[in-house]
C-alpha positions, 0 to 999 in steps of 0.5 A: 567685727572691727578691722584688724590694724595692719602690722607696722612691719608689714611694709618693711617685710614686703619691701625686703621680699620684693627686693630679695626677689629682684636680687635673686633673679639678678644673681640667677641671671649672672649664673646663666650668663657666666655658668660655672663648669661642674667641678670648676672654680666658682668664679661667678659666685665670687664675683657676684658677692664682691660686686654686691659688697661693693654696692652695699659700701656705696649704698650705705655711704649715700643713704647714711651721709648724703641722702635722707632716704625713705624708710623702705629704701634700706630694707628694699635695696640693702637687705632685699636686693643686695641680700638676694643678689649676694649669696652665703648659701651658694658660697658654702655649697661651692666650698663643700663641692670643691672639698667633696670633689677632692679639691680641698685646697681650692675650697680653702682658697675660695673661702679665704679669697671670697672673705678677703675680696668681699671685705676689700670691696666694701672698704674700697667702695666706702673709701672711694664713694667718700672721696668722690663726694668730697671732690664734688662738694669742693 
């Protein structure tokens, strides 16, 4: 019986899985270092998501405009590590907990603040990375 050939997507899936595990561990570590009190505002998740968005902004500029990366770098780091580090699911659960705990206004503030801060972090990181790279090349 002939050997079945390896699926060409298997290395990509493996890279994403390994990166995702590393990112999720980093996020869990952040929650241990800076736990959110029961019923408290979820600052840890907000900060993790903003840091992750800023990192993706820097990363995408570097691998798209500066460095020709190995084909598994983007799935490993961009999708895996940063996808595992940032967390939409915890963000959604945090909003639900705030609303269910009678803090609907805080839930709405958190919803909007996270969206605004995450988008601002990506934009700022892209802008700053491009400025730094232009400065280094001049």
